[in-house]
VOTI-728504 format. One record per atom (N, C-alpha, C, O, CB): x, y, z; residue number from 1. Coordinates in nm, 2 decimals, m for minus. Glycine has a CB too. Layout:
N
SITE       px       py       pz     n
SITE        X        Y        Z   NUM
...
//
This chain:
116
SITE       px       py       pz     n
SITE     6.87     4.26     2.15     1
SITE     6.85     4.09     2.22     1
SITE     6.73     4.07     2.25     1
SITE     6.67     3.97     2.23     1
SITE     6.94     4.06     2.35     1
SITE     6.67     4.20     2.35     2
SITE     6.54     4.15     2.43     2
SITE     6.45     4.10     2.29     2
SITE     6.46     3.98     2.28     2
SITE     6.46     4.30     2.53     2
SITE     6.35     4.19     2.18     3
SITE     6.32     4.19     2.05     3
SITE     6.34     4.03     2.01     3
SITE     6.27     3.93     2.02     3
SITE     6.40     4.30     1.97     3
SITE     6.42     4.04     1.97     4
SITE     6.48     3.91     1.94     4
SITE     6.45     3.76     1.94     4
SITE     6.43     3.68     1.84     4
SITE     6.55     3.91     2.00     4
SITE     6.45     3.72     2.13     5
SITE     6.40     3.67     2.25     5
SITE     6.26     3.64     2.19     5
SITE     6.20     3.53     2.17     5
SITE     6.41     3.77     2.39     5
SITE     6.21     3.78     2.17     6
SITE     6.02     3.80     2.16     6
SITE     6.01     3.74     2.06     6
SITE     5.92     3.67     2.04     6
SITE     5.93     3.94     2.15     6
SITE     6.10     3.77     1.99     7
SITE     6.07     3.75     1.83     7
SITE     6.04     3.61     1.80     7
SITE     5.94     3.57     1.73     7
SITE     6.19     3.79     1.73     7
SITE     6.14     3.51     1.85     8
SITE     6.19     3.38     1.88     8
SITE     6.08     3.33     1.96     8
SITE     6.03     3.22     1.93     8
SITE     6.34     3.38     1.95     8
SITE     6.04     3.37     2.04     9
SITE     5.92     3.31     2.18     9
SITE     5.78     3.30     2.00     9
SITE     5.77     3.23     1.90     9
SITE     5.86     3.50     2.40     9
SITE     5.73     3.39     2.05    10
SITE     5.70     3.47     1.89    10
SITE     5.66     3.35     1.76    10
SITE     5.55     3.32     1.74    10
SITE     5.87     3.55     1.83    10
SITE     5.75     3.31     1.70    11
SITE     5.78     3.28     1.55    11
SITE     5.73     3.08     1.64    11
SITE     5.64     3.02     1.59    11
SITE     6.02     3.34     1.45    11
SITE     5.80     3.01     1.76    12
SITE     5.72     2.95     1.79    12
SITE     5.61     2.90     1.93    12
SITE     5.60     2.81     2.01    12
SITE     5.78     2.91     1.76    12
SITE     5.53     3.03     1.89    13
SITE     5.40     2.99     1.98    13
SITE     5.34     3.01     1.83    13
SITE     5.22     2.98     1.84    13
SITE     5.34     3.10     2.13    13
SITE     5.36     3.04     1.75    14
SITE     5.30     3.08     1.59    14
SITE     5.32     2.93     1.54    14
SITE     5.22     2.86     1.58    14
SITE     5.40     3.21     1.47    14
SITE     5.38     2.87     1.49    15
SITE     5.48     2.73     1.46    15
SITE     5.34     2.61     1.55    15
SITE     5.25     2.54     1.51    15
SITE     5.71     2.74     1.57    15
SITE     5.40     2.64     1.68    16
SITE     5.33     2.54     1.74    16
SITE     5.15     2.50     1.74    16
SITE     5.08     2.40     1.77    16
SITE     5.36     2.56     1.85    16
SITE     5.12     2.65     1.68    17
SITE     5.01     2.66     1.69    17
SITE     4.93     2.63     1.58    17
SITE     4.83     2.56     1.59    17
SITE     5.00     2.77     1.73    17
SITE     4.97     2.68     1.47    18
SITE     5.01     2.59     1.29    18
SITE     4.95     2.43     1.31    18
SITE     4.84     2.37     1.29    18
SITE     5.23     2.56     1.25    18
SITE     5.07     2.40     1.38    19
SITE     5.09     2.25     1.38    19
SITE     4.98     2.18     1.44    19
SITE     4.95     2.08     1.37    19
SITE     5.23     2.21     1.46    19
SITE     4.88     2.20     1.56    20
SITE     4.81     2.23     1.66    20
SITE     4.71     2.17     1.57    20
SITE     4.67     2.05     1.57    20
SITE     4.81     2.36     1.72    20
SITE     4.68     2.31     1.47    21
SITE     4.48     2.35     1.39    21
SITE     4.55     2.23     1.29    21
SITE     4.48     2.13     1.26    21
SITE     4.41     2.58     1.28    21
SITE     4.65     2.23     1.24    22
SITE     4.72     2.13     1.06    22
SITE     4.67     1.98     1.13    22
SITE     4.57     1.93     1.08    22
SITE     4.99     2.11     1.01    22
SITE     4.75     1.90     1.29    23
SITE     4.69     1.82     1.31    23
SITE     4.50     1.80     1.30    23
SITE     4.45     1.71     1.23    23
SITE     4.76     1.79     1.40    23
SITE     4.41     1.88     1.37    24
SITE     4.29     1.89     1.45    24
SITE     4.23     1.89     1.27    24
SITE     4.12     1.84     1.25    24
SITE     4.28     2.06     1.58    24
SITE     4.31     1.95     1.15    25
SITE     4.20     1.93     1.00    25
SITE     4.23     1.78     1.00    25
SITE     4.15     1.69     0.97    25
SITE     4.25     2.03     0.82    25
SITE     4.37     1.75     1.04    26
SITE     4.36     1.64     0.94    26
SITE     4.29     1.52     1.00    26
SITE     4.26     1.41     0.94    26
SITE     4.50     1.59     0.90    26
SITE     4.26     1.54     1.13    27
SITE     4.19     1.40     1.23    27
SITE     4.05     1.47     1.16    27
SITE     3.96     1.39     1.14    27
SITE     4.22     1.39     1.46    27
SITE     4.04     1.58     1.14    28
SITE     3.81     1.58     1.07    28
SITE     3.87     1.51     0.95    28
SITE     3.80     1.42     0.91    28
SITE     3.67     1.81     1.01    28
SITE     4.00     1.52     0.86    29
SITE     3.95     1.50     0.73    29
SITE     3.91     1.36     0.75    29
SITE     3.81     1.30     0.71    29
SITE     4.05     1.54     0.61    29
SITE     4.04     1.31     0.83    30
SITE     4.03     1.08     0.84    30
SITE     3.89     1.13     0.84    30
SITE     3.83     1.13     0.73    30
SITE     4.10     0.94     1.04    30
SITE     3.82     1.17     0.97    31
SITE     3.72     1.09     1.03    31
SITE     3.57     1.09     0.93    31
SITE     3.47     1.03     0.93    31
SITE     3.69     1.15     1.18    31
SITE     3.63     1.20     0.85    32
SITE     3.47     1.20     0.74    32
SITE     3.50     1.12     0.63    32
SITE     3.41     1.07     0.58    32
SITE     3.40     1.36     0.66    32
SITE     3.66     1.10     0.57    33
SITE     3.64     1.02     0.50    33
SITE     3.61     0.86     0.52    33
SITE     3.57     0.77     0.44    33
SITE     3.72     1.04     0.43    33
SITE     3.63     0.85     0.68    34
SITE     3.58     0.70     0.69    34
SITE     3.48     0.74     0.70    34
SITE     3.44     0.69     0.59    34
SITE     3.61     0.60     0.80    34
SITE     3.35     0.83     0.78    35
SITE     3.19     0.81     0.73    35
SITE     3.20     0.79     0.59    35
SITE     3.16     0.68     0.57    35
SITE     3.08     0.95     0.75    35
SITE     3.25     0.87     0.47    36
SITE     3.25     0.85     0.32    36
SITE     3.22     0.75     0.32    36
SITE     3.11     0.75     0.29    36
SITE     3.35     0.87     0.23    36
SITE     3.26     0.64     0.34    37
SITE     3.31     0.52     0.30    37
SITE     3.25     0.41     0.33    37
SITE     3.25     0.31     0.27    37
SITE     3.42     0.50     0.33    37
SITE     3.19     0.44     0.49    38
SITE     3.07     0.37     0.52    38
SITE     2.94     0.43     0.49    38
SITE     2.84     0.35     0.48    38
SITE     3.07     0.36     0.65    38
SITE     2.92     0.55     0.46    39
SITE     2.77     0.54     0.43    39
SITE     2.80     0.50     0.26    39
SITE     2.69     0.46     0.20    39
SITE     2.68     0.71     0.47    39
SITE     2.93     0.50     0.16    40
SITE     2.92     0.45     0.01    40
SITE     2.88     0.32     0.08    40
SITE     2.78     0.27     0.05    40
SITE     3.06     0.45    m0.11    40
SITE     2.97     0.27     0.17    41
SITE     2.91     0.12     0.19    41
SITE     2.78     0.04     0.18    41
SITE     2.75    m0.06     0.10    41
SITE     2.94     0.09     0.29    41
SITE     2.68     0.12     0.29    42
SITE     2.54     0.13     0.36    42
SITE     2.47     0.15     0.18    42
SITE     2.38     0.08     0.13    42
SITE     2.52     0.31     0.51    42
SITE     2.54     0.26     0.10    43
SITE     2.43     0.32     0.02    43
SITE     2.47     0.19    m0.14    43
SITE     2.44     0.22    m0.26    43
SITE     2.45     0.55     0.00    43
SITE     2.53     0.07    m0.08    44
SITE     2.58    m0.09    m0.17    44
SITE     2.48    m0.10    m0.15    44
SITE     2.41    m0.07    m0.25    44
SITE     2.67    m0.22    m0.14    44
SITE     2.43    m0.13    m0.04    45
SITE     2.37    m0.27     0.01    45
SITE     2.29    m0.20    m0.01    45
SITE     2.24    m0.23    m0.12    45
SITE     2.39    m0.35     0.13    45
SITE     2.21    m0.07     0.07    46
SITE     2.05    m0.05    m0.03    46
SITE     2.04    m0.07    m0.14    46
SITE     1.94    m0.15    m0.14    46
SITE     2.00     0.08    m0.05    46
SITE     2.08    m0.06    m0.23    47
SITE     2.08    m0.02    m0.38    47
SITE     2.11    m0.20    m0.39    47
SITE     2.03    m0.25    m0.47    47
SITE     2.22     0.13    m0.46    47
SITE     2.20    m0.30    m0.34    48
SITE     2.14    m0.39    m0.37    48
SITE     2.01    m0.53    m0.34    48
SITE     1.98    m0.64    m0.39    48
SITE     2.23    m0.41    m0.37    48
SITE     1.96    m0.43    m0.20    49
SITE     1.81    m0.46    m0.13    49
SITE     1.73    m0.45    m0.20    49
SITE     1.65    m0.53    m0.23    49
SITE     1.77    m0.39    m0.03    49
SITE     1.74    m0.30    m0.27    50
SITE     1.59    m0.25    m0.42    50
SITE     1.60    m0.38    m0.47    50
SITE     1.52    m0.47    m0.46    50
SITE     1.62    m0.10    m0.57    50
SITE     1.77    m0.41    m0.55    51
SITE     1.77    m0.49    m0.68    51
SITE     1.71    m0.63    m0.64    51
SITE     1.63    m0.68    m0.72    51
SITE     1.94    m0.51    m0.74    51
SITE     1.74    m0.72    m0.50    52
SITE     1.62    m0.82    m0.49    52
SITE     1.51    m0.80    m0.48    52
SITE     1.43    m0.88    m0.55    52
SITE     1.62    m0.88    m0.41    52
SITE     1.46    m0.70    m0.39    53
SITE     1.29    m0.65    m0.38    53
SITE     1.24    m0.63    m0.48    53
SITE     1.12    m0.61    m0.49    53
SITE     1.24    m0.53    m0.31    53
SITE     1.35    m0.62    m0.63    54
SITE     1.27    m0.56    m0.74    54
SITE     1.23    m0.70    m0.80    54
SITE     1.13    m0.72    m0.87    54
SITE     1.35    m0.46    m0.86    54
SITE     1.35    m0.84    m0.74    55
SITE     1.30    m0.94    m0.85    55
SITE     1.20    m1.04    m0.84    55
SITE     1.18    m1.09    m0.73    55
SITE     1.39    m1.01    m0.90    55
SITE     1.13    m1.08    m0.93    56
SITE     1.01    m1.21    m0.87    56
SITE     1.00    m1.31    m0.81    56
SITE     0.90    m1.36    m0.76    56
SITE     0.96    m1.26    m0.92    56
SITE     1.11    m1.35    m0.80    57
SITE     1.09    m1.45    m0.65    57
SITE     1.11    m1.36    m0.55    57
SITE     1.08    m1.43    m0.45    57
SITE     1.21    m1.57    m0.63    57
SITE     1.13    m1.28    m0.52    58
SITE     1.11    m1.19    m0.36    58
SITE     0.98    m1.16    m0.37    58
SITE     0.91    m1.18    m0.27    58
SITE     1.20    m1.02    m0.34    58
SITE     0.90    m1.11    m0.51    59
SITE     0.74    m1.11    m0.53    59
SITE     0.71    m1.14    m0.44    59
SITE     0.69    m1.11    m0.32    59
SITE     0.67    m1.17    m0.62    59
SITE     0.70    m1.29    m0.54    60
SITE     0.60    m1.38    m0.49    60
SITE     0.64    m1.45    m0.38    60
SITE     0.55    m1.54    m0.35    60
SITE     0.57    m1.46    m0.57    60
SITE     0.75    m1.44    m0.29    61
SITE     0.76    m1.54    m0.13    61
SITE     0.73    m1.43    m0.02    61
SITE     0.74    m1.45     0.10    61
SITE     0.94    m1.63    m0.10    61
SITE     0.68    m1.31    m0.08    62
SITE     0.59    m1.21     0.01    62
SITE     0.50    m1.24     0.00    62
SITE     0.43    m1.27     0.10    62
SITE     0.59    m1.09    m0.01    62
SITE     0.44    m1.24    m0.11    63
SITE     0.28    m1.30    m0.17    63
SITE     0.23    m1.42    m0.07    63
SITE     0.13    m1.44    m0.01    63
SITE     0.29    m1.38    m0.33    63
SITE     0.34    m1.46    m0.09    64
SITE     0.30    m1.60    m0.04    64
SITE     0.30    m1.64     0.12    64
SITE     0.22    m1.71     0.19    64
SITE     0.38    m1.71    m0.10    64
SITE     0.43    m1.58     0.14    65
SITE     0.41    m1.53     0.34    65
SITE     0.33    m1.49     0.35    65
SITE     0.24    m1.56     0.39    65
SITE     0.48    m1.44     0.43    65
SITE     0.31    m1.33     0.33    66
SITE     0.17    m1.19     0.39    66
SITE     0.05    m1.24     0.35    66
SITE    m0.06    m1.22     0.42    66
SITE     0.17    m1.02     0.30    66
SITE     0.05    m1.31     0.19    67
SITE    m0.13    m1.35     0.15    67
SITE    m0.14    m1.43     0.13    67
SITE    m0.23    m1.47     0.06    67
SITE    m0.20    m1.32     0.06    67
SITE    m0.04    m1.51     0.19    68
SITE    m0.15    m1.64     0.14    68
SITE    m0.15    m1.71    m0.01    68
SITE    m0.23    m1.80    m0.04    68
SITE    m0.30    m1.57     0.14    68
SITE    m0.05    m1.66    m0.10    69
SITE    m0.11    m1.67    m0.22    69
SITE    m0.06    m1.87    m0.25    69
SITE    m0.05    m1.95    m0.16    69
SITE    m0.04    m1.53    m0.33    69
SITE    m0.04    m1.89    m0.36    70
SITE    m0.05    m2.05    m0.33    70
SITE    m0.06    m2.06    m0.49    70
SITE    m0.15    m2.02    m0.57    70
SITE    m0.21    m2.13    m0.21    70
SITE     0.15    m2.18    m0.54    71
SITE     0.07    m2.18    m0.77    71
SITE    m0.07    m2.26    m0.73    71
SITE    m0.15    m2.29    m0.64    71
SITE     0.20    m2.34    m0.95    71
SITE    m0.04    m2.27    m0.84    72
SITE    m0.16    m2.40    m0.93    72
SITE    m0.18    m2.53    m0.89    72
SITE    m0.12    m2.60    m0.97    72
SITE    m0.11    m2.45    m1.09    72
SITE    m0.24    m2.59    m0.80    73
SITE    m0.14    m2.75    m0.85    73
SITE    m0.09    m2.72    m0.66    73
SITE    m0.05    m2.82    m0.61    73
SITE     0.05    m2.73    m1.04    73
SITE    m0.10    m2.63    m0.60    74
SITE    m0.02    m2.64    m0.45    74
SITE    m0.09    m2.70    m0.37    74
SITE    m0.21    m2.69    m0.40    74
SITE     0.02    m2.50    m0.37    74
SITE    m0.07    m2.77    m0.30    75
SITE    m0.17    m2.78    m0.17    75
SITE    m0.09    m2.73    m0.04    75
SITE     0.01    m2.79    m0.02    75
SITE    m0.23    m2.95    m0.14    75
SITE    m0.14    m2.61     0.06    76
SITE    m0.07    m2.59     0.17    76
SITE    m0.17    m2.57     0.27    76
SITE    m0.29    m2.53     0.28    76
SITE     0.02    m2.48     0.16    76
SITE    m0.02    m2.68     0.42    77
SITE     0.02    m2.72     0.53    77
SITE    m0.05    m2.66     0.57    77
SITE    m0.12    m2.61     0.47    77
SITE     0.13    m2.72     0.57    77
SITE    m0.10    m2.60     0.71    78
SITE    m0.13    m2.48     0.81    78
SITE    m0.11    m2.59     0.96    78
SITE    m0.19    m2.65     1.02    78
SITE    m0.32    m2.40     0.78    78
SITE     0.02    m2.57     0.99    79
SITE     0.04    m2.66     1.12    79
SITE    m0.05    m2.53     1.24    79
SITE    m0.01    m2.42     1.22    79
SITE     0.25    m2.69     1.17    79
SITE    m0.13    m2.54     1.31    80
SITE    m0.16    m2.52     1.47    80
SITE    m0.05    m2.45     1.47    80
SITE     0.00    m2.44     1.36    80
SITE    m0.18    m2.64     1.59    80
SITE     0.02    m2.37     1.61    81
SITE     0.08    m2.41     1.72    81
SITE    m0.01    m2.41     1.87    81
SITE    m0.12    m2.35     1.86    81
SITE     0.19    m2.33     1.72    81
SITE     0.01    m2.45     1.96    82
SITE     0.01    m2.43     2.03    82
SITE     0.04    m2.29     2.14    82
SITE     0.15    m2.23     2.16    82
SITE     0.04    m2.52     2.02    82
SITE    m0.14    m2.27     2.19    83
SITE    m0.10    m2.06     2.23    83
SITE    m0.07    m2.07     2.37    83
SITE    m0.13    m2.13     2.46    83
SITE    m0.27    m1.90     2.23    83
SITE     0.10    m1.98     2.36    84
SITE     0.10    m1.88     2.46    84
SITE     0.13    m1.81     2.49    84
SITE     0.23    m1.76     2.43    84
SITE     0.11    m1.89     2.53    84
SITE     0.06    m1.73     2.62    85
SITE     0.14    m1.63     2.62    85
SITE     0.26    m1.56     2.57    85
SITE     0.26    m1.48     2.48    85
SITE     0.15    m1.64     2.69    85
SITE     0.35    m1.60     2.64    86
SITE     0.49    m1.54     2.67    86
SITE     0.51    m1.59     2.51    86
SITE     0.63    m1.61     2.50    86
SITE     0.60    m1.60     2.81    86
SITE     0.47    m1.60     2.44    87
SITE     0.55    m1.61     2.29    87
SITE     0.49    m1.56     2.19    87
SITE     0.42    m1.64     2.12    87
SITE     0.58    m1.76     2.24    87
SITE     0.49    m1.45     2.16    88
SITE     0.47    m1.42     2.03    88
SITE     0.52    m1.39     1.90    88
SITE     0.64    m1.35     1.93    88
SITE     0.42    m1.36     2.04    88
SITE     0.50    m1.38     1.78    89
SITE     0.52    m1.43     1.69    89
SITE     0.67    m1.51     1.63    89
SITE     0.73    m1.49     1.52    89
SITE     0.47    m1.32     1.63    89
SITE     0.72    m1.62     1.75    90
SITE     0.81    m1.71     1.72    90
SITE     0.89    m1.70     1.79    90
SITE     0.97    m1.79     1.81    90
SITE     0.85    m1.72     1.62    90
SITE     0.90    m1.58     1.85    91
SITE     1.01    m1.53     1.95    91
SITE     0.93    m1.51     2.08    91
SITE     0.81    m1.48     2.09    91
SITE     1.08    m1.40     1.91    91
SITE     1.06    m1.55     2.20    92
SITE     1.04    m1.57     2.32    92
SITE     0.99    m1.43     2.38    92
SITE     0.99    m1.33     2.31    92
SITE     1.15    m1.63     2.39    92
SITE     0.95    m1.41     2.49    93
SITE     0.94    m1.30     2.58    93
SITE     1.02    m1.30     2.67    93
SITE     1.06    m1.40     2.73    93
SITE     0.83    m1.27     2.63    93
SITE     1.04    m1.13     2.69    94
SITE     1.16    m1.19     2.82    94
SITE     1.06    m1.10     2.91    94
SITE     1.00    m1.00     2.87    94
SITE     1.37    m1.12     2.82    94
SITE     1.03    m1.16     3.05    95
SITE     0.99    m1.08     3.13    95
SITE     1.09    m0.95     3.24    95
SITE     1.20    m0.99     3.30    95
SITE     0.91    m1.18     3.19    95
SITE     1.07    m0.88     3.25    96
SITE     1.12    m0.77     3.31    96
SITE     1.09    m0.79     3.43    96
SITE     1.03    m0.89     3.47    96
SITE     1.08    m0.64     3.25    96
SITE     1.14    m0.66     3.52    97
SITE     1.16    m0.71     3.66    97
SITE     0.99    m0.61     3.69    97
SITE     0.92    m0.64     3.78    97
SITE     1.36    m0.65     3.75    97
SITE     0.96    m0.50     3.60    98
SITE     0.83    m0.46     3.67    98
SITE     0.70    m0.53     3.69    98
SITE     0.61    m0.53     3.78    98
SITE     0.80    m0.35     3.61    98
SITE     0.70    m0.61     3.53    99
SITE     0.59    m0.74     3.51    99
SITE     0.61    m0.83     3.67    99
SITE     0.52    m0.84     3.75    99
SITE     0.64    m0.86     3.34    99
SITE     0.70    m0.87     3.68   100
SITE     0.69    m0.95     3.79   100
SITE     0.69    m0.91     3.89   100
SITE     0.63    m0.97     3.98   100
SITE     0.75    m1.01     3.81   100
SITE     0.76    m0.78     3.89   101
SITE     0.67    m0.71     4.03   101
SITE     0.52    m0.70     4.03   101
SITE     0.45    m0.75     4.12   101
SITE     0.71    m0.55     4.05   101
SITE     0.50    m0.68     3.98   102
SITE     0.35    m0.67     3.91   102
SITE     0.25    m0.75     3.99   102
SITE     0.16    m0.73     4.07   102
SITE     0.35    m0.72     3.75   102
SITE     0.31    m0.89     3.91   103
SITE     0.25    m1.02     3.96   103
SITE     0.25    m1.07     4.15   103
SITE     0.19    m1.14     4.23   103
SITE     0.35    m1.14     3.87   103
SITE     0.31    m1.01     4.14   104
SITE     0.35    m1.04     4.33   104
SITE     0.22    m0.94     4.36   104
SITE     0.17    m0.85     4.30   104
SITE     0.55    m0.95     4.41   104
SITE     0.19    m1.02     4.51   105
SITE     0.10    m0.99     4.59   105
SITE     0.14    m0.83     4.71   105
SITE     0.25    m0.78     4.73   105
SITE     0.08    m1.14     4.66   105
SITE     0.03    m0.80     4.75   106
SITE     0.06    m0.74     4.83   106
SITE     0.18    m0.70     4.95   106
SITE     0.24    m0.59     4.98   106
SITE     0.00    m0.77     4.85   106
SITE     0.17    m0.86     5.01   107
SITE     0.29    m0.92     5.08   107
SITE     0.40    m0.95     5.04   107
SITE     0.51    m0.91     5.09   107
SITE     0.27    m1.01     5.14   107
SITE     0.39    m1.01     4.96   108
SITE     0.51    m1.02     4.91   108
SITE     0.57    m0.88     4.85   108
SITE     0.69    m0.89     4.83   108
SITE     0.50    m1.12     4.81   108
SITE     0.52    m0.77     4.83   109
SITE     0.60    m0.69     4.76   109
SITE     0.63    m0.60     4.86   109
SITE     0.73    m0.52     4.83   109
SITE     0.55    m0.64     4.64   109
SITE     0.55    m0.58     4.98   110
SITE     0.62    m0.51     5.15   110
SITE     0.76    m0.61     5.17   110
SITE     0.87    m0.58     5.21   110
SITE     0.47    m0.53     5.33   110
SITE     0.72    m0.74     5.14   111
SITE     0.88    m0.81     5.18   111
SITE     0.99    m0.77     5.15   111
SITE     1.10    m0.73     5.20   111
SITE     0.90    m0.93     5.13   111
SITE     0.90    m0.81     4.95   112
SITE     1.10    m0.75     4.83   112
SITE     1.14    m0.58     4.93   112
SITE     1.25    m0.57     4.98   112
SITE     1.05    m0.67     4.53   112
SITE     1.01    m0.45     4.95   113
SITE     1.09    m0.35     5.02   113
SITE     1.14    m0.34     5.08   113
SITE     1.25    m0.30     5.06   113
SITE     1.06    m0.29     5.06   113
SITE     1.10    m0.38     5.22   114
SITE     1.17    m0.40     5.32   114
SITE     1.30    m0.47     5.32   114
SITE     1.40    m0.42     5.36   114
SITE     1.09    m0.45     5.39   114
SITE     1.29    m0.61     5.26   115
SITE     1.41    m0.62     5.25   115
SITE     1.53    m0.63     5.19   115
SITE     1.64    m0.67     5.22   115
SITE     1.41    m0.66     5.29   115
SITE     1.46    m0.58     5.03   116
SITE     1.59    m0.57     4.98   116
SITE     1.53    m0.67     4.85   116
SITE     1.61    m0.71     4.76   116
SITE     1.73    m0.63     5.09   116
//
């Protein structure tokens, strides 16, 4: 009788472990399938980008932008931008707390240090 009970408990524990292992494997498979789909989408995007960058319109646009090329008979108009040290390449530069503190004089730094 005790042997049958022990055998029953062993079978329940073994079945539970097998179910848990099956669950973990299935969840890993689901994660890997999602990753495969994500990588396939990224691959399609990269192939499209490569195809686009191979077109003549892209090459012409980049030559105009980077090298200053122009078509025959075309006039290029350059509009000077006012100089602003806080603006680099068309984007506003955010000042960090360290840069702000670096601009303060020593007395102001001590006041900030003492009074928080």
